[in-house]
PDB file of N, CA, C, O and CB in Angstrom:
ATOM      1  N   MET A   1      66.744  71.143 170.000  1.00  0.00           N
ATOM      2  CA  MET A   1      68.168  71.164 170.294  1.00  0.00           C
ATOM      3  C   MET A   1      68.550  72.624 170.533  1.00  0.00           C
ATOM      4  O   MET A   1      68.169  73.518 169.777  1.00  0.00           O
ATOM      5  CB  MET A   1      69.018  70.520 169.125  1.00  0.00           C
ATOM      6  N   SER A   2      69.297  72.835 171.584  1.00  0.00           N
ATOM      7  CA  SER A   2      69.729  74.201 171.909  1.00  0.00           C
ATOM      8  C   SER A   2      70.822  74.646 170.935  1.00  0.00           C
ATOM      9  O   SER A   2      71.482  73.806 170.324  1.00  0.00           O
ATOM     10  CB  SER A   2      70.242  74.284 173.377  1.00  0.00           C
ATOM     11  N   PRO A   3      71.018  75.955 170.786  1.00  0.00           N
ATOM     12  CA  PRO A   3      72.083  76.446 169.913  1.00  0.00           C
ATOM     13  C   PRO A   3      73.466  75.937 170.341  1.00  0.00           C
ATOM     14  O   PRO A   3      74.310  75.654 169.491  1.00  0.00           O
ATOM     15  CB  PRO A   3      72.076  77.969 169.896  1.00  0.00           C
ATOM     16  N   GLU A   4      73.697  75.823 171.639  1.00  0.00           N
ATOM     17  CA  GLU A   4      74.988  75.325 172.124  1.00  0.00           C
ATOM     18  C   GLU A   4      75.197  73.866 171.740  1.00  0.00           C
ATOM     19  O   GLU A   4      76.286  73.473 171.320  1.00  0.00           O
ATOM     20  CB  GLU A   4      75.085  75.482 173.645  1.00  0.00           C
ATOM     21  N   ALA A   5      74.146  73.070 171.887  1.00  0.00           N
ATOM     22  CA  ALA A   5      74.233  71.650 171.527  1.00  0.00           C
ATOM     23  C   ALA A   5      74.438  71.497 170.022  1.00  0.00           C
ATOM     24  O   ALA A   5      75.191  70.629 169.581  1.00  0.00           O
ATOM     25  CB  ALA A   5      72.957  70.893 171.974  1.00  0.00           C
ATOM     26  N   ALA A   6      73.778  72.328 169.244  1.00  0.00           N
ATOM     27  CA  ALA A   6      73.943  72.277 167.789  1.00  0.00           C
ATOM     28  C   ALA A   6      75.369  72.655 167.399  1.00  0.00           C
ATOM     29  O   ALA A   6      75.958  72.025 166.521  1.00  0.00           O
ATOM     30  CB  ALA A   6      72.933  73.214 167.094  1.00  0.00           C
ATOM     31  N   ASP A   7      75.926  73.675 168.042  1.00  0.00           N
ATOM     32  CA  ASP A   7      77.307  74.072 167.760  1.00  0.00           C
ATOM     33  C   ASP A   7      78.281  72.948 168.105  1.00  0.00           C
ATOM     34  O   ASP A   7      79.196  72.650 167.337  1.00  0.00           O
ATOM     35  CB  ASP A   7      77.670  75.342 168.542  1.00  0.00           C
ATOM     36  N   LEU A   8      78.076  72.327 169.268  1.00  0.00           N
ATOM     37  CA  LEU A   8      78.944  71.232 169.687  1.00  0.00           C
ATOM     38  C   LEU A   8      78.837  70.056 168.716  1.00  0.00           C
ATOM     39  O   LEU A   8      79.845  69.460 168.338  1.00  0.00           O
ATOM     40  CB  LEU A   8      78.589  70.781 171.114  1.00  0.00           C
ATOM     41  N   SER A   9      77.619  69.731 168.321  1.00  0.00           N
ATOM     42  CA  SER A   9      77.414  68.639 167.383  1.00  0.00           C
ATOM     43  C   SER A   9      78.099  68.938 166.049  1.00  0.00           C
ATOM     44  O   SER A   9      78.758  68.071 165.475  1.00  0.00           O
ATOM     45  CB  SER A   9      75.915  68.391 167.172  1.00  0.00           C
ATOM     46  N   GLY A  10      77.941  70.151 165.568  1.00  0.00           N
ATOM     47  CA  GLY A  10      78.580  70.544 164.314  1.00  0.00           C
ATOM     48  C   GLY A  10      80.091  70.461 164.402  1.00  0.00           C
ATOM     49  O   GLY A  10      80.747  70.012 163.462  1.00  0.00           O
ATOM     50  N   GLU A  11      80.652  70.892 165.533  1.00  0.00           N
ATOM     51  CA  GLU A  11      82.106  70.848 165.710  1.00  0.00           C
ATOM     52  C   GLU A  11      82.602  69.404 165.744  1.00  0.00           C
ATOM     53  O   GLU A  11      83.651  69.104 165.174  1.00  0.00           O
ATOM     54  CB  GLU A  11      82.515  71.581 167.003  1.00  0.00           C
ATOM     55  N   LEU A  12      81.877  68.518 166.392  1.00  0.00           N
ATOM     56  CA  LEU A  12      82.266  67.104 166.441  1.00  0.00           C
ATOM     57  C   LEU A  12      82.248  66.488 165.041  1.00  0.00           C
ATOM     58  O   LEU A  12      83.136  65.715 164.684  1.00  0.00           O
ATOM     59  CB  LEU A  12      81.325  66.317 167.379  1.00  0.00           C
ATOM     60  N   ILE A  13      81.239  66.834 164.260  1.00  0.00           N
ATOM     61  CA  ILE A  13      81.162  66.310 162.901  1.00  0.00           C
ATOM     62  C   ILE A  13      82.315  66.833 162.058  1.00  0.00           C
ATOM     63  O   ILE A  13      82.915  66.080 161.292  1.00  0.00           O
ATOM     64  CB  ILE A  13      79.822  66.682 162.256  1.00  0.00           C
ATOM     65  N   ARG A  14      82.632  68.130 162.193  1.00  0.00           N
ATOM     66  CA  ARG A  14      83.761  68.702 161.451  1.00  0.00           C
ATOM     67  C   ARG A  14      85.069  68.002 161.816  1.00  0.00           C
ATOM     68  O   ARG A  14      85.889  67.729 160.940  1.00  0.00           O
ATOM     69  CB  ARG A  14      83.875  70.211 161.728  1.00  0.00           C
ATOM     70  N   GLN A  15      85.269  67.711 163.094  1.00  0.00           N
ATOM     71  CA  GLN A  15      86.483  67.019 163.522  1.00  0.00           C
ATOM     72  C   GLN A  15      86.552  65.614 162.927  1.00  0.00           C
ATOM     73  O   GLN A  15      87.609  65.180 162.470  1.00  0.00           O
ATOM     74  CB  GLN A  15      86.545  66.948 165.051  1.00  0.00           C
ATOM     75  N   GLN A  16      85.427  64.908 162.936  1.00  0.00           N
ATOM     76  CA  GLN A  16      85.403  63.558 162.377  1.00  0.00           C
ATOM     77  C   GLN A  16      85.713  63.567 160.887  1.00  0.00           C
ATOM     78  O   GLN A  16      86.463  62.720 160.401  1.00  0.00           O
ATOM     79  CB  GLN A  16      84.046  62.908 162.621  1.00  0.00           C
ATOM     80  N   LEU A  17      85.137  64.525 160.160  1.00  0.00           N
ATOM     81  CA  LEU A  17      85.402  64.616 158.722  1.00  0.00           C
ATOM     82  C   LEU A  17      86.853  64.956 158.451  1.00  0.00           C
ATOM     83  O   LEU A  17      87.451  64.420 157.518  1.00  0.00           O
ATOM     84  CB  LEU A  17      84.497  65.658 158.075  1.00  0.00           C
ATOM     85  N   LYS A  18      87.429  65.840 159.254  1.00  0.00           N
ATOM     86  CA  LYS A  18      88.832  66.210 159.083  1.00  0.00           C
ATOM     87  C   LYS A  18      89.732  64.997 159.307  1.00  0.00           C
ATOM     88  O   LYS A  18      90.657  64.765 158.529  1.00  0.00           O
ATOM     89  CB  LYS A  18      89.216  67.349 160.051  1.00  0.00           C
ATOM     90  N   GLU A  19      89.472  64.220 160.360  1.00  0.00           N
ATOM     91  CA  GLU A  19      90.260  63.023 160.647  1.00  0.00           C
ATOM     92  C   GLU A  19      90.095  61.989 159.536  1.00  0.00           C
ATOM     93  O   GLU A  19      91.070  61.359 159.125  1.00  0.00           O
ATOM     94  CB  GLU A  19      89.849  62.419 162.000  1.00  0.00           C
ATOM     95  N   ARG A  20      88.877  61.814 159.054  1.00  0.00           N
ATOM     96  CA  ARG A  20      88.611  60.847 157.994  1.00  0.00           C
ATOM     97  C   ARG A  20      89.349  61.240 156.716  1.00  0.00           C
ATOM     98  O   ARG A  20      89.938  60.381 156.060  1.00  0.00           O
ATOM     99  CB  ARG A  20      87.099  60.740 157.729  1.00  0.00           C
ATOM    100  N   ASN A  21      89.327  62.519 156.353  1.00  0.00           N
ATOM    101  CA  ASN A  21      90.010  62.972 155.151  1.00  0.00           C
ATOM    102  C   ASN A  21      91.517  62.818 155.279  1.00  0.00           C
ATOM    103  O   ASN A  21      92.176  62.452 154.305  1.00  0.00           O
ATOM    104  CB  ASN A  21      89.657  64.420 154.860  1.00  0.00           C
ATOM    105  N   GLN A  22      92.076  63.084 156.440  1.00  0.00           N
ATOM    106  CA  GLN A  22      93.512  62.927 156.624  1.00  0.00           C
ATOM    107  C   GLN A  22      93.910  61.469 156.489  1.00  0.00           C
ATOM    108  O   GLN A  22      94.943  61.166 155.891  1.00  0.00           O
ATOM    109  CB  GLN A  22      93.944  63.469 157.985  1.00  0.00           C
ATOM    110  N   THR A  23      93.118  60.568 157.028  1.00  0.00           N
ATOM    111  CA  THR A  23      93.404  59.139 156.930  1.00  0.00           C
ATOM    112  C   THR A  23      93.290  58.671 155.487  1.00  0.00           C
ATOM    113  O   THR A  23      94.136  57.913 155.012  1.00  0.00           O
ATOM    114  CB  THR A  23      92.454  58.334 157.827  1.00  0.00           C
ATOM    115  N   TYR A  24      92.259  59.112 154.793  1.00  0.00           N
ATOM    116  CA  TYR A  24      92.035  58.681 153.429  1.00  0.00           C
ATOM    117  C   TYR A  24      93.135  59.188 152.502  1.00  0.00           C
ATOM    118  O   TYR A  24      93.603  58.442 151.642  1.00  0.00           O
ATOM    119  CB  TYR A  24      90.678  59.158 152.945  1.00  0.00           C
ATOM    120  N   ASN A  25      93.546  60.412 152.658  1.00  0.00           N
ATOM    121  CA  ASN A  25      94.471  61.040 151.722  1.00  0.00           C
ATOM    122  C   ASN A  25      95.942  60.719 151.969  1.00  0.00           C
ATOM    123  O   ASN A  25      96.787  61.118 151.169  1.00  0.00           O
ATOM    124  CB  ASN A  25      94.286  62.506 151.767  1.00  0.00           C
ATOM    125  N   ARG A  26      96.268  60.035 153.015  1.00  0.00           N
ATOM    126  CA  ARG A  26      97.683  59.809 153.305  1.00  0.00           C
ATOM    127  C   ARG A  26      98.299  58.686 152.463  1.00  0.00           C
ATOM    128  O   ARG A  26      99.521  58.534 152.445  1.00  0.00           O
ATOM    129  CB  ARG A  26      97.853  59.489 154.771  1.00  0.00           C
ATOM    130  N   ASN A  27      97.491  57.915 151.782  1.00  0.00           N
ATOM    131  CA  ASN A  27      97.988  56.770 151.024  1.00  0.00           C
ATOM    132  C   ASN A  27      97.848  56.958 149.520  1.00  0.00           C
ATOM    133  O   ASN A  27      97.445  56.037 148.810  1.00  0.00           O
ATOM    134  CB  ASN A  27      97.259  55.519 151.446  1.00  0.00           C
ATOM    135  N   ILE A  28      98.175  58.130 149.042  1.00  0.00           N
ATOM    136  CA  ILE A  28      98.090  58.407 147.612  1.00  0.00           C
ATOM    137  C   ILE A  28      99.487  58.302 147.006  1.00  0.00           C
ATOM    138  O   ILE A  28     100.437  58.914 147.494  1.00  0.00           O
ATOM    139  CB  ILE A  28      97.471  59.815 147.346  1.00  0.00           C
ATOM    140  N   PHE A  29      99.593  57.523 145.946  1.00  0.00           N
ATOM    141  CA  PHE A  29     100.846  57.366 145.215  1.00  0.00           C
ATOM    142  C   PHE A  29     100.606  57.785 143.774  1.00  0.00           C
ATOM    143  O   PHE A  29      99.482  57.699 143.279  1.00  0.00           O
ATOM    144  CB  PHE A  29     101.379  55.895 145.295  1.00  0.00           C
ATOM    145  N   THR A  30     101.642  58.233 143.108  1.00  0.00           N
ATOM    146  CA  THR A  30     101.540  58.537 141.686  1.00  0.00           C
ATOM    147  C   THR A  30     102.536  57.677 140.929  1.00  0.00           C
ATOM    148  O   THR A  30     103.598  57.327 141.443  1.00  0.00           O
ATOM    149  CB  THR A  30     101.792  60.045 141.413  1.00  0.00           C
ATOM    150  N   VAL A  31     102.178  57.346 139.712  1.00  0.00           N
ATOM    151  CA  VAL A  31     103.031  56.526 138.864  1.00  0.00           C
ATOM    152  C   VAL A  31     103.182  57.240 137.528  1.00  0.00           C
ATOM    153  O   VAL A  31     102.192  57.645 136.919  1.00  0.00           O
ATOM    154  CB  VAL A  31     102.443  55.084 138.677  1.00  0.00           C
ATOM    155  N   ARG A  32     104.402  57.391 137.082  1.00  0.00           N
ATOM    156  CA  ARG A  32     104.647  57.996 135.772  1.00  0.00           C
ATOM    157  C   ARG A  32     104.952  56.887 134.774  1.00  0.00           C
ATOM    158  O   ARG A  32     105.729  55.974 135.053  1.00  0.00           O
ATOM    159  CB  ARG A  32     105.818  59.029 135.833  1.00  0.00           C
ATOM    160  N   THR A  33     104.329  56.987 133.613  1.00  0.00           N
ATOM    161  CA  THR A  33     104.542  55.994 132.566  1.00  0.00           C
ATOM    162  C   THR A  33     104.837  56.704 131.251  1.00  0.00           C
ATOM    163  O   THR A  33     104.536  57.886 131.084  1.00  0.00           O
ATOM    164  CB  THR A  33     103.310  55.064 132.423  1.00  0.00           C
ATOM    165  N   ASP A  34     105.427  55.969 130.331  1.00  0.00           N
ATOM    166  CA  ASP A  34     105.566  56.537 128.994  1.00  0.00           C
ATOM    167  C   ASP A  34     104.285  56.227 128.214  1.00  0.00           C
ATOM    168  O   ASP A  34     103.391  55.551 128.722  1.00  0.00           O
ATOM    169  CB  ASP A  34     106.837  55.966 128.257  1.00  0.00           C
ATOM    170  N   ASP A  35     104.206  56.718 126.993  1.00  0.00           N
ATOM    171  CA  ASP A  35     102.981  56.561 126.209  1.00  0.00           C
ATOM    172  C   ASP A  35     102.643  55.099 125.941  1.00  0.00           C
ATOM    173  O   ASP A  35     101.474  54.715 125.992  1.00  0.00           O
ATOM    174  CB  ASP A  35     103.111  57.298 124.897  1.00  0.00           C
ATOM    175  N   GLU A  36     103.651  54.282 125.656  1.00  0.00           N
ATOM    176  CA  GLU A  36     103.401  52.871 125.368  1.00  0.00           C
ATOM    177  C   GLU A  36     102.863  52.138 126.591  1.00  0.00           C
ATOM    178  O   GLU A  36     101.931  51.341 126.483  1.00  0.00           O
ATOM    179  CB  GLU A  36     104.678  52.197 124.878  1.00  0.00           C
ATOM    180  N   GLU A  37     103.450  52.407 127.751  1.00  0.00           N
ATOM    181  CA  GLU A  37     102.981  51.762 128.989  1.00  0.00           C
ATOM    182  C   GLU A  37     101.556  52.205 129.319  1.00  0.00           C
ATOM    183  O   GLU A  37     100.725  51.393 129.724  1.00  0.00           O
ATOM    184  CB  GLU A  37     103.928  52.093 130.171  1.00  0.00           C
ATOM    185  N   ALA A  38     101.287  53.473 129.146  1.00  0.00           N
ATOM    186  CA  ALA A  38      99.943  53.983 129.433  1.00  0.00           C
ATOM    187  C   ALA A  38      98.914  53.346 128.499  1.00  0.00           C
ATOM    188  O   ALA A  38      97.828  52.965 128.936  1.00  0.00           O
ATOM    189  CB  ALA A  38      99.907  55.519 129.296  1.00  0.00           C
ATOM    190  N   GLN A  39      99.246  53.235 127.246  1.00  0.00           N
ATOM    191  CA  GLN A  39      98.324  52.620 126.287  1.00  0.00           C
ATOM    192  C   GLN A  39      98.103  51.144 126.607  1.00  0.00           C
ATOM    193  O   GLN A  39      96.978  50.650 126.524  1.00  0.00           O
ATOM    194  CB  GLN A  39      98.859  52.774 124.856  1.00  0.00           C
ATOM    195  N   ALA A  40      99.173  50.441 126.970  1.00  0.00           N
ATOM    196  CA  ALA A  40      99.041  49.024 127.346  1.00  0.00           C
ATOM    197  C   ALA A  40      98.155  48.877 128.584  1.00  0.00           C
ATOM    198  O   ALA A  40      97.334  47.962 128.655  1.00  0.00           O
ATOM    199  CB  ALA A  40     100.435  48.397 127.610  1.00  0.00           C
ATOM    200  N   LEU A  41      98.317  49.765 129.547  1.00  0.00           N
ATOM    201  CA  LEU A  41      97.485  49.726 130.754  1.00  0.00           C
ATOM    202  C   LEU A  41      96.023  49.979 130.405  1.00  0.00           C
ATOM    203  O   LEU A  41      95.136  49.285 130.901  1.00  0.00           O
ATOM    204  CB  LEU A  41      97.974  50.764 131.784  1.00  0.00           C
ATOM    205  N   ARG A  42      95.772  50.959 129.564  1.00  0.00           N
ATOM    206  CA  ARG A  42      94.387  51.255 129.167  1.00  0.00           C
ATOM    207  C   ARG A  42      93.761  50.083 128.408  1.00  0.00           C
ATOM    208  O   ARG A  42      92.604  49.734 128.643  1.00  0.00           O
ATOM    209  CB  ARG A  42      94.341  52.525 128.297  1.00  0.00           C
ATOM    210  N   ARG A  43      94.530  49.478 127.496  1.00  0.00           N
ATOM    211  CA  ARG A  43      94.018  48.328 126.739  1.00  0.00           C
ATOM    212  C   ARG A  43      93.661  47.172 127.666  1.00  0.00           C
ATOM    213  O   ARG A  43      92.592  46.575 127.545  1.00  0.00           O
ATOM    214  CB  ARG A  43      95.051  47.865 125.702  1.00  0.00           C
ATOM    215  N   LYS A  44      94.564  46.863 128.593  1.00  0.00           N
ATOM    216  CA  LYS A  44      94.325  45.756 129.524  1.00  0.00           C
ATOM    217  C   LYS A  44      93.094  46.018 130.392  1.00  0.00           C
ATOM    218  O   LYS A  44      92.277  45.126 130.621  1.00  0.00           O
ATOM    219  CB  LYS A  44      95.557  45.533 130.414  1.00  0.00           C
ATOM    220  N   CYS A  45      92.978  47.252 130.867  1.00  0.00           N
ATOM    221  CA  CYS A  45      91.822  47.602 131.704  1.00  0.00           C
ATOM    222  C   CYS A  45      90.528  47.519 130.903  1.00  0.00           C
ATOM    223  O   CYS A  45      89.507  47.066 131.421  1.00  0.00           O
ATOM    224  CB  CYS A  45      91.988  49.016 132.292  1.00  0.00           C
ATOM    225  N   ASP A  46      90.561  47.952 129.640  1.00  0.00           N
ATOM    226  CA  ASP A  46      89.379  47.832 128.785  1.00  0.00           C
ATOM    227  C   ASP A  46      89.009  46.370 128.576  1.00  0.00           C
ATOM    228  O   ASP A  46      87.830  46.018 128.613  1.00  0.00           O
ATOM    229  CB  ASP A  46      89.621  48.513 127.430  1.00  0.00           C
ATOM    230  N   GLN A  47      90.015  45.507 128.356  1.00  0.00           N
ATOM    231  CA  GLN A  47      89.758  44.073 128.165  1.00  0.00           C
ATOM    232  C   GLN A  47      89.113  43.468 129.405  1.00  0.00           C
ATOM    233  O   GLN A  47      88.200  42.648 129.309  1.00  0.00           O
ATOM    234  CB  GLN A  47      91.065  43.329 127.834  1.00  0.00           C
ATOM    235  N   LEU A  48      89.602  43.884 130.571  1.00  0.00           N
ATOM    236  CA  LEU A  48      89.087  43.338 131.830  1.00  0.00           C
ATOM    237  C   LEU A  48      87.817  44.038 132.298  1.00  0.00           C
ATOM    238  O   LEU A  48      87.108  43.532 133.168  1.00  0.00           O
ATOM    239  CB  LEU A  48      90.143  43.439 132.906  1.00  0.00           C
ATOM    240  N   GLY A  49      87.532  45.201 131.721  1.00  0.00           N
ATOM    241  CA  GLY A  49      86.349  45.961 132.129  1.00  0.00           C
ATOM    242  C   GLY A  49      86.490  46.593 133.498  1.00  0.00           C
ATOM    243  O   GLY A  49      85.516  46.703 134.243  1.00  0.00           O
ATOM    244  N   ILE A  50      87.708  47.010 133.833  1.00  0.00           N
ATOM    245  CA  ILE A  50      87.941  47.633 135.135  1.00  0.00           C
ATOM    246  C   ILE A  50      88.669  48.962 134.957  1.00  0.00           C
ATOM    247  O   ILE A  50      89.209  49.250 133.889  1.00  0.00           O
ATOM    248  CB  ILE A  50      88.752  46.691 136.056  1.00  0.00           C
ATOM    249  N   LYS A  51      88.675  49.750 135.999  1.00  0.00           N
ATOM    250  CA  LYS A  51      89.385  51.028 136.009  1.00  0.00           C
ATOM    251  C   LYS A  51      90.867  50.783 136.288  1.00  0.00           C
ATOM    252  O   LYS A  51      91.217  49.810 136.957  1.00  0.00           O
ATOM    253  CB  LYS A  51      88.777  51.994 137.067  1.00  0.00           C
ATOM    254  N   PRO A  52      91.748  51.666 135.777  1.00  0.00           N
ATOM    255  CA  PRO A  52      93.188  51.493 136.017  1.00  0.00           C
ATOM    256  C   PRO A  52      93.550  51.406 137.497  1.00  0.00           C
ATOM    257  O   PRO A  52      94.434  50.634 137.869  1.00  0.00           O
ATOM    258  CB  PRO A  52      93.948  52.633 135.390  1.00  0.00           C
ATOM    259  N   ASN A  53      92.884  52.182 138.341  1.00  0.00           N
ATOM    260  CA  ASN A  53      93.200  52.140 139.772  1.00  0.00           C
ATOM    261  C   ASN A  53      92.952  50.750 140.359  1.00  0.00           C
ATOM    262  O   ASN A  53      93.744  50.254 141.159  1.00  0.00           O
ATOM    263  CB  ASN A  53      92.370  53.182 140.528  1.00  0.00           C
ATOM    264  N   LYS A  54      91.856  50.138 139.956  1.00  0.00           N
ATOM    265  CA  LYS A  54      91.547  48.790 140.451  1.00  0.00           C
ATOM    266  C   LYS A  54      92.590  47.780 139.961  1.00  0.00           C
ATOM    267  O   LYS A  54      93.006  46.895 140.709  1.00  0.00           O
ATOM    268  CB  LYS A  54      90.131  48.358 139.996  1.00  0.00           C
ATOM    269  N   PHE A  55      93.002  47.920 138.712  1.00  0.00           N
ATOM    270  CA  PHE A  55      94.017  47.027 138.153  1.00  0.00           C
ATOM    271  C   PHE A  55      95.343  47.164 138.908  1.00  0.00           C
ATOM    272  O   PHE A  55      95.966  46.165 139.270  1.00  0.00           O
ATOM    273  CB  PHE A  55      94.224  47.324 136.657  1.00  0.00           C
ATOM    274  N   ILE A  56      95.765  48.405 139.140  1.00  0.00           N
ATOM    275  CA  ILE A  56      97.028  48.649 139.851  1.00  0.00           C
ATOM    276  C   ILE A  56      96.947  48.130 141.282  1.00  0.00           C
ATOM    277  O   ILE A  56      97.906  47.545 141.787  1.00  0.00           O
ATOM    278  CB  ILE A  56      97.370  50.154 139.851  1.00  0.00           C
ATOM    279  N   ARG A  57      95.810  48.342 141.937  1.00  0.00           N
ATOM    280  CA  ARG A  57      95.651  47.818 143.300  1.00  0.00           C
ATOM    281  C   ARG A  57      95.738  46.298 143.326  1.00  0.00           C
ATOM    282  O   ARG A  57      96.293  45.722 144.261  1.00  0.00           O
ATOM    283  CB  ARG A  57      94.314  48.271 143.892  1.00  0.00           C
ATOM    284  N   SER A  58      95.187  45.645 142.297  1.00  0.00           N
ATOM    285  CA  SER A  58      95.276  44.174 142.256  1.00  0.00           C
ATOM    286  C   SER A  58      96.721  43.724 142.061  1.00  0.00           C
ATOM    287  O   SER A  58      97.135  42.718 142.637  1.00  0.00           O
ATOM    288  CB  SER A  58      94.389  43.606 141.122  1.00  0.00           C
ATOM    289  N   LEU A  59      97.495  44.457 141.256  1.00  0.00           N
ATOM    290  CA  LEU A  59      98.916  44.128 141.098  1.00  0.00           C
ATOM    291  C   LEU A  59      99.670  44.274 142.412  1.00  0.00           C
ATOM    292  O   LEU A  59     100.507  43.438 142.750  1.00  0.00           O
ATOM    293  CB  LEU A  59      99.555  45.021 140.031  1.00  0.00           C
ATOM    294  N   ILE A  60      99.375  45.322 143.141  1.00  0.00           N
ATOM    295  CA  ILE A  60     100.036  45.544 144.435  1.00  0.00           C
ATOM    296  C   ILE A  60      99.695  44.401 145.384  1.00  0.00           C
ATOM    297  O   ILE A  60     100.580  43.846 146.035  1.00  0.00           O
ATOM    298  CB  ILE A  60      99.612  46.909 145.052  1.00  0.00           C
ATOM    299  N   ARG A  61      98.426  44.053 145.465  1.00  0.00           N
ATOM    300  CA  ARG A  61      98.022  42.959 146.374  1.00  0.00           C
ATOM    301  C   ARG A  61      98.707  41.646 146.011  1.00  0.00           C
ATOM    302  O   ARG A  61      99.208  40.933 146.881  1.00  0.00           O
ATOM    303  CB  ARG A  61      96.495  42.770 146.341  1.00  0.00           C
ATOM    304  N   LYS A  62      98.723  41.336 144.721  1.00  0.00           N
ATOM    305  CA  LYS A  62      99.327  40.074 144.285  1.00  0.00           C
ATOM    306  C   LYS A  62     100.831  40.025 144.530  1.00  0.00           C
ATOM    307  O   LYS A  62     101.370  38.976 144.881  1.00  0.00           O
ATOM    308  CB  LYS A  62      99.050  39.852 142.815  1.00  0.00           C
ATOM    309  N   ASN A  63     101.511  41.158 144.348  1.00  0.00           N
ATOM    310  CA  ASN A  63     102.966  41.171 144.416  1.00  0.00           C
ATOM    311  C   ASN A  63     103.527  41.516 145.801  1.00  0.00           C
ATOM    312  O   ASN A  63     104.672  41.174 146.097  1.00  0.00           O
ATOM    313  CB  ASN A  63     103.493  42.144 143.418  1.00  0.00           C
ATOM    314  N   LEU A  64     102.766  42.168 146.631  1.00  0.00           N
ATOM    315  CA  LEU A  64     103.299  42.567 147.932  1.00  0.00           C
ATOM    316  C   LEU A  64     102.714  41.799 149.104  1.00  0.00           C
ATOM    317  O   LEU A  64     103.325  41.742 150.171  1.00  0.00           O
ATOM    318  CB  LEU A  64     103.063  44.017 148.140  1.00  0.00           C
ATOM    319  N   ASN A  65     101.558  41.216 148.923  1.00  0.00           N
ATOM    320  CA  ASN A  65     100.922  40.500 150.038  1.00  0.00           C
ATOM    321  C   ASN A  65     101.107  38.995 149.949  1.00  0.00           C
ATOM    322  O   ASN A  65     100.457  38.242 150.673  1.00  0.00           O
ATOM    323  CB  ASN A  65      99.445  40.818 150.085  1.00  0.00           C
ATOM    324  N   GLY A  66     101.977  38.564 149.077  1.00  0.00           N
ATOM    325  CA  GLY A  66     102.263  37.145 148.979  1.00  0.00           C
ATOM    326  C   GLY A  66     101.186  36.434 148.305  1.00  0.00           C
ATOM    327  O   GLY A  66     101.262  35.217 148.134  1.00  0.00           O
TER     328      GLY A  66
END
């Protein structure tokens, strides 16, 4: 591979990664809870054996997607 082709290939990969990161990061939400709510969430997730993010995503799907 020539140096020019390698540079072009590297630039294309950098562009793809930049686009992928922008798409991935645009859907981040934060939720503030009090201590009791946080503890209840942790307990429920421990009972179900899942991470809090997965639990919250399941609530969103159930409540917003009908």
